[in-house]
N, CA, C and O of each residue as an XYZ file, in Angstrom:
432
protein
N     -16.417     28.308     -0.552
C     -15.286     29.206     -1.230
C     -15.037     29.853     -1.994
O     -15.211     29.476     -3.152
N     -14.487     31.197     -1.712
C     -14.605     32.131     -2.760
C     -13.470     32.049     -4.069
O     -12.242     32.064     -4.156
N     -14.513     31.964     -4.930
C     -13.833     31.885     -6.332
C     -12.797     32.322     -6.640
O     -12.103     31.482     -7.214
N     -12.154     33.674     -6.481
C     -11.197     34.880     -6.433
C     -10.023     33.232     -5.583
O      -9.240     32.480     -6.163
N     -10.380     33.267     -4.308
C      -9.749     32.377     -4.115
C      -8.770     31.124     -4.229
O      -7.687     30.870     -3.703
N      -9.526     30.493     -5.063
C      -9.805     28.844     -5.469
C      -8.726     29.202     -6.597
O      -7.718     28.503     -6.702
N      -8.999     30.558     -7.639
C      -8.459     30.966     -8.895
C      -7.111     31.877     -8.062
O      -6.271     32.549     -8.661
N      -7.143     31.789     -7.381
C      -5.441     31.802     -7.057
C      -4.799     31.383     -6.353
O      -3.615     31.615     -6.111
N      -5.771     30.434     -5.754
C      -4.625     29.147     -5.652
C      -3.811     27.835     -6.229
O      -2.842     27.102     -6.030
N      -5.309     28.179     -7.383
C      -5.176     26.741     -8.648
C      -4.080     27.562     -9.770
O      -3.588     26.907    -10.690
N      -3.812     28.772     -9.633
C      -3.104     29.686    -10.708
C      -1.459     29.831     -9.887
O      -0.542     29.159    -10.358
N      -1.265     30.482     -9.008
C      -0.178     30.821     -8.441
C       0.786     30.052     -7.135
O       2.005     29.943     -7.005
N      -0.489     29.546     -6.177
C       0.148     28.474     -5.234
C       0.330     27.018     -5.382
O       1.092     26.163     -4.929
N      -0.518     27.066     -6.070
C      -0.326     24.620     -6.678
C       1.153     24.661     -7.287
O       2.130     24.074     -6.821
N       1.116     25.532     -8.503
C       2.365     25.357     -9.284
C       3.778     25.043     -8.267
O       4.489     24.041     -8.180
N       3.824     26.399     -7.549
C       5.090     26.280     -6.659
C       5.347     25.029     -5.464
O       6.364     24.550     -4.962
N       3.877     24.778     -5.297
C       4.114     23.763     -4.420
C       4.697     22.393     -5.487
O       5.504     21.556     -5.081
N       4.170     22.389     -6.732
C       4.596     21.476     -7.349
C       6.281     21.205     -7.746
O       6.791     20.105     -7.960
N       6.885     22.392     -7.770
C       8.281     22.778     -8.342
C       8.585     22.286     -6.879
O       8.954     21.119     -6.748
N       8.456     23.094     -5.762
C       9.628     22.903     -4.456
C       9.571     21.530     -4.426
O      10.688     21.012     -4.427
N       8.219     20.420     -4.389
C       8.262     19.007     -4.241
C       9.179     18.530     -5.658
O       9.635     17.386     -5.652
N       9.326     19.039     -6.346
C       9.949     18.277     -7.350
C      11.606     18.785     -7.227
O      12.629     18.188     -7.563
N      11.481     19.686     -6.811
C      13.610     20.181     -6.575
C      13.720     19.539     -5.329
O      14.904     19.241     -5.170
N      12.754     19.046     -3.986
C      13.500     19.028     -2.778
C      13.080     17.458     -2.435
O      12.830     17.066     -1.295
N      13.039     16.393     -3.969
C      12.602     15.620     -3.702
C      11.008     15.000     -3.055
O      10.917     13.907     -2.496
N      10.148     15.694     -3.213
C       8.991     15.485     -1.841
C       8.075     14.255     -2.739
O       7.066     13.688     -2.321
N       8.714     14.049     -4.011
C       7.200     13.789     -4.889
C       7.901     12.710     -5.089
O       7.624     12.444     -6.258
N       8.860     11.652     -4.602
C       9.613     10.365     -4.901
C       8.722      9.135     -4.855
O       7.972      8.753     -3.956
N       8.957      8.671     -5.909
C       8.241      7.829     -6.896
C       7.809      6.754     -5.845
O       8.755      6.153     -5.337
N       6.451      6.368     -5.387
C       6.134      5.192     -4.585
C       6.626      4.020     -4.586
O       6.663      3.495     -5.699
N       7.049      3.376     -3.666
C       7.515      1.948     -4.157
C       6.264      0.952     -4.826
O       5.102      1.029     -4.427
N       6.623      0.193     -5.697
C       5.946     -0.678     -6.629
C       5.364     -2.067     -5.900
O       5.908     -3.078     -5.454
N       3.690     -1.507     -6.025
C       3.425     -3.041     -5.554
C       2.962     -4.311     -6.309
O       2.382     -4.399     -7.391
N       3.337     -5.181     -5.528
C       3.248     -6.449     -6.827
C       2.219     -7.265     -5.647
O       2.214     -7.330     -4.417
N       1.523     -7.731     -6.558
C       0.133     -8.514     -6.524
C       0.592     -9.807     -6.891
O       1.278    -10.151     -7.854
N       0.034    -10.552     -5.840
C      -0.341    -12.470     -5.935
C      -1.166    -12.828     -5.388
O      -1.670    -12.170     -4.478
N      -1.701    -14.304     -5.846
C      -2.120    -15.181     -4.584
C      -1.527    -16.025     -4.406
O      -1.412    -16.986     -5.166
N      -0.875    -15.840     -3.102
C      -0.389    -16.879     -2.294
C      -1.241    -18.366     -1.728
O      -2.280    -18.538     -1.090
N      -0.218    -19.287     -2.321
C      -1.314    -20.654     -2.093
C      -1.085    -21.329     -0.657
O       0.034    -21.451     -0.159
N      -1.757    -21.568     -0.313
C      -1.695    -22.481      1.076
C      -1.574    -23.624      0.988
O      -1.523    -24.136     -0.130
N      -1.486    -24.414      2.181
C      -1.052    -25.866      2.067
C      -2.644    -26.383      1.860
O      -2.661    -27.556      1.489
N      -3.716    -25.910      1.981
C      -4.864    -26.639      1.582
C      -5.271    -26.568      0.581
O      -6.296    -27.209      0.348
N      -4.608    -25.683     -0.579
C      -4.805    -24.880     -1.732
C      -5.331    -23.806     -1.561
O      -5.107    -23.245     -2.634
N      -6.144    -22.795     -0.664
C      -6.409    -22.040     -1.129
C      -5.930    -20.804     -1.490
O      -4.774    -20.837     -1.066
N      -6.083    -19.832     -1.961
C      -5.270    -18.539     -2.517
C      -5.452    -17.428     -1.810
O      -6.455    -16.798     -2.143
N      -4.645    -16.849     -0.707
C      -4.825    -15.805     -0.442
C      -4.427    -14.352     -0.957
O      -3.262    -14.208     -0.586
N      -4.858    -13.143     -1.671
C      -4.155    -12.065     -2.160
C      -3.693    -11.334     -1.087
O      -4.260    -11.026     -0.038
N      -2.200    -11.018     -1.636
C      -1.453    -10.573     -0.977
C      -0.568     -9.520     -2.171
O      -0.230     -9.680     -3.344
N      -0.412     -8.347     -1.120
C       0.190     -7.107     -2.042
C       1.592     -7.292     -0.972
O       1.450     -7.443      0.242
N       2.673     -7.258     -1.518
C       4.070     -6.572     -1.616
C       4.179     -5.641     -1.968
O       3.721     -5.378     -3.080
N       4.886     -4.589     -1.152
C       5.851     -3.491     -1.289
C       6.869     -3.059     -0.768
O       7.029     -3.132      0.451
N       7.951     -2.411     -1.749
C       9.345     -1.760     -1.624
C      10.227     -3.077     -1.455
O      11.331     -2.866     -0.953
N       9.930     -4.415     -1.792
C      10.888     -5.694     -2.313
C      11.862     -4.911     -3.253
O      11.399     -4.008     -3.949
N      13.155     -5.213     -3.300
C      13.874     -4.726     -4.445
C      14.772     -6.069     -4.444
O      15.179     -6.548     -3.385
N      15.037     -6.611     -5.634
C      15.888     -7.682     -6.353
C      17.445     -7.722     -5.611
O      18.262     -6.901     -6.030
N      17.789     -8.497     -4.712
C      19.286     -8.792     -4.816
C      19.630     -7.646     -3.181
O      20.790     -7.401     -2.853
N      18.410     -7.093     -2.368
C      18.266     -6.300     -1.297
C      17.428     -7.269     -0.190
O      16.338     -7.833     -0.288
N      18.638     -7.200      1.147
C      17.868     -7.819      1.973
C      17.231     -7.019      2.856
O      17.902     -6.016      3.097
N      16.005     -7.074      3.544
C      15.475     -5.950      4.353
C      14.505     -7.049      5.177
O      14.032     -8.093      4.727
N      14.337     -6.396      6.736
C      13.453     -7.135      7.146
C      11.447     -7.077      6.668
O      10.850     -6.130      6.157
N      10.870     -8.464      7.087
C       9.360     -7.978      6.421
C       8.415     -8.019      7.642
O       8.524     -8.662      8.686
N       7.306     -7.022      7.167
C       6.512     -6.879      8.412
C       5.480     -7.749      7.376
O       5.519     -7.637      6.151
N       4.666     -8.528      8.026
C       3.254     -9.582      7.366
C       1.946     -8.581      8.085
O       2.088     -8.052      9.188
N       0.932     -8.468      7.413
C      -0.308     -7.915      7.866
C      -1.424     -8.532      7.271
O      -1.645     -8.129      6.129
N      -2.319     -9.529      7.774
C      -3.287    -10.471      7.478
C      -4.330     -9.505      7.903
O      -4.205     -8.929      8.984
N      -5.589     -9.235      6.952
C      -6.312     -8.826      6.969
C      -7.779     -9.097      6.831
O      -8.174    -10.042      6.149
N      -8.702     -8.187      7.543
C      -9.874     -9.136      7.144
C     -10.568     -7.560      6.427
O     -11.611     -7.806      5.821
N     -10.305     -6.539      6.408
C     -10.739     -5.610      5.768
C      -9.977     -5.051      5.042
O      -9.425     -4.002      5.375
N      -9.781     -5.647      3.872
C      -9.187     -5.423      2.529
C      -8.224     -4.741      2.528
O      -8.139     -3.543      2.801
N      -7.229     -5.647      2.143
C      -5.653     -4.595      1.602
C      -5.661     -3.693      1.451
O      -5.049     -2.872      2.135
N      -6.503     -3.394      0.284
C      -6.290     -2.168     -0.213
C      -6.308     -1.026      0.587
O      -5.619     -0.040      0.325
N      -7.088     -1.103      1.588
C      -7.341      0.088      2.600
C      -6.000      0.582      3.448
O      -5.825      1.604      4.111
N      -5.058     -0.620      3.148
C      -3.641     -0.714      4.185
C      -2.195      0.231      3.660
O      -1.065      0.520      4.054
N      -3.282      0.500      2.302
C      -1.577      0.958      1.268
C      -1.334      2.191      2.433
O      -0.543      1.552      3.128
N      -1.395      2.857      2.789
C      -1.065      3.837      3.333
C       0.132      3.557      4.815
O       1.257      4.029      4.980
N      -0.595      2.704      5.620
C       0.253      1.518      6.333
C       1.933      1.113      5.426
O       3.042      1.607      5.630
N       1.553      0.157      4.528
C       2.428     -0.283      4.263
C       3.742      0.983      3.448
O       4.972      0.939      3.482
N       3.141      1.633      3.025
C       3.804      3.050      2.383
C       4.834      3.574      3.578
O       6.056      3.646      3.444
N       4.108      3.914      4.739
C       4.999      4.077      5.936
C       6.356      2.872      6.445
O       7.492      3.263      6.715
N       5.911      1.333      6.495
C       6.621      0.527      7.021
C       8.015      0.612      5.760
O       9.209      0.554      6.052
N       7.469      0.752      4.419
C       8.591      1.135      3.417
C       9.619      2.132      3.685
O      10.832      1.953      3.579
N       9.056      3.141      4.022
C      10.005      4.562      4.073
C      10.671      4.517      5.535
O      11.329      5.464      5.969
N      10.451      3.383      6.228
C      11.186      2.869      7.336
C      12.020      1.643      7.254
O      12.382      1.184      8.337
N      12.416      0.987      6.108
C      13.185      0.299      5.351
C      12.706     -1.345      5.142
O      13.364     -2.323      4.786
N      11.767     -1.250      5.392
C      10.873     -2.604      5.504
C      10.238     -2.878      4.268
O       9.812     -2.001      3.516
N      10.147     -4.673      3.963
C       9.384     -4.988      3.096
C       8.182     -5.086      3.644
O       8.204     -5.753      4.678
N       6.579     -4.455      3.183
C       5.659     -4.717      4.008
C       4.679     -5.650      2.712
O       4.570     -5.331      1.528
N       4.155     -6.671      3.305
C       3.051     -7.544      2.813
C       2.125     -7.398      3.467
O       2.055     -7.220      4.683
N       1.050     -7.487      2.426
C      -0.426     -6.884      3.669
C      -1.286     -8.210      2.289
O      -1.139     -8.481      1.097
N      -2.121     -8.643      3.402
C      -2.879    -10.201      3.039
C      -4.374    -10.046      3.324
O      -4.750     -9.553      4.387
N      -5.169    -10.432      2.454
C      -6.321    -10.739      3.049
C      -6.647    -11.678      3.443
O      -6.574    -12.611      2.643
N      -7.191    -12.005      4.867
C      -7.370    -12.908      5.452
C      -8.356    -14.058      4.646
O      -9.316    -13.619      4.012
N      -8.137    -15.360      4.676
C      -9.253    -16.266      4.080
C     -10.676    -16.246      3.938
O     -11.417    -16.375      4.913
N     -11.126    -16.079      2.677
C     -12.476    -15.787      2.739
C     -12.841    -14.441      2.833
O     -14.004    -14.135      3.096
N     -11.673    -13.318      2.582
C     -12.499    -12.344      2.728
C     -12.025    -11.434      1.362
O     -11.168    -11.914      0.620
N     -12.466    -10.447      1.141
C     -12.505     -9.814      0.308
C     -11.618    -10.806     -1.317
O     -12.312    -11.759     -1.668
N     -10.190    -10.605     -2.244
C      -9.736    -10.954     -3.012
C      -9.134    -12.241     -2.677
O      -8.429    -12.656     -3.597
N      -9.187    -13.059     -1.590
C      -8.736    -14.434     -1.121
C     -10.026    -15.339     -1.579
O     -11.117    -14.947     -1.994
N      -9.659    -16.368     -1.418
C     -10.436    -17.547     -1.585
C     -11.436    -18.406     -0.609
O     -11.961    -17.390     -0.153
N     -12.035    -19.331     -0.008
C     -12.435    -19.847      1.184
C     -13.439    -19.104      1.985
O     -13.929    -18.042      1.601
N     -13.627    -19.476      2.703
C     -14.854    -18.927      3.987
C     -14.128    -18.379      4.909
O     -13.183    -18.968      5.431
N     -14.434    -17.371      5.165
C     -14.466    -16.164      6.635
C     -14.791    -16.884      7.493
O     -15.780    -17.435      7.010
N     -14.572    -17.483      8.965
C     -14.681    -17.348      9.805
C     -13.975    -16.555     10.832
O     -12.851    -16.944     11.149
N     -14.657    -15.078     11.628
C     -14.483    -14.593     12.810
C     -14.330    -14.806     13.778
O     -15.088    -15.328     14.596
N     -12.512    -14.155     13.950
C     -11.689    -14.629     14.721
C     -10.826    -16.021     15.021
O     -10.107    -16.505     15.895
N     -11.356    -16.331     13.757
C     -10.289    -17.882     13.961
C     -10.061    -18.167     12.385
O     -10.925    -18.105     11.510
N      -8.368    -18.571     12.194
C      -7.820    -18.968     10.638
C      -7.430    -20.103     10.692
O      -6.873    -20.498     11.716
N      -7.660    -21.108      9.372
C      -7.105    -22.330      9.723
C      -5.844    -22.171      8.377
O      -5.007    -23.058      8.208
């Protein structure tokens, strides 16, 4: 890219975009992520992230259990929270931060 173009963008356009986002609330704070290890009945702990939970506020909950690393699903969770849900994303047994042994296509 042309260095003059990059200079123009960073010195003139980007500050205006930040300002407009602030004025119109486009940079609203992302919901807090609460991370914990949830114990299963056999004692195995599953790594779990909870997005959008508020004390004293009742909301429907969507649970996603994934073998593909719960951290890769943050964008999905944020869309669900924006739609009014509490999003719970969990690493499958034996996958990434969860304990146990992962068996493909079978959860115990």
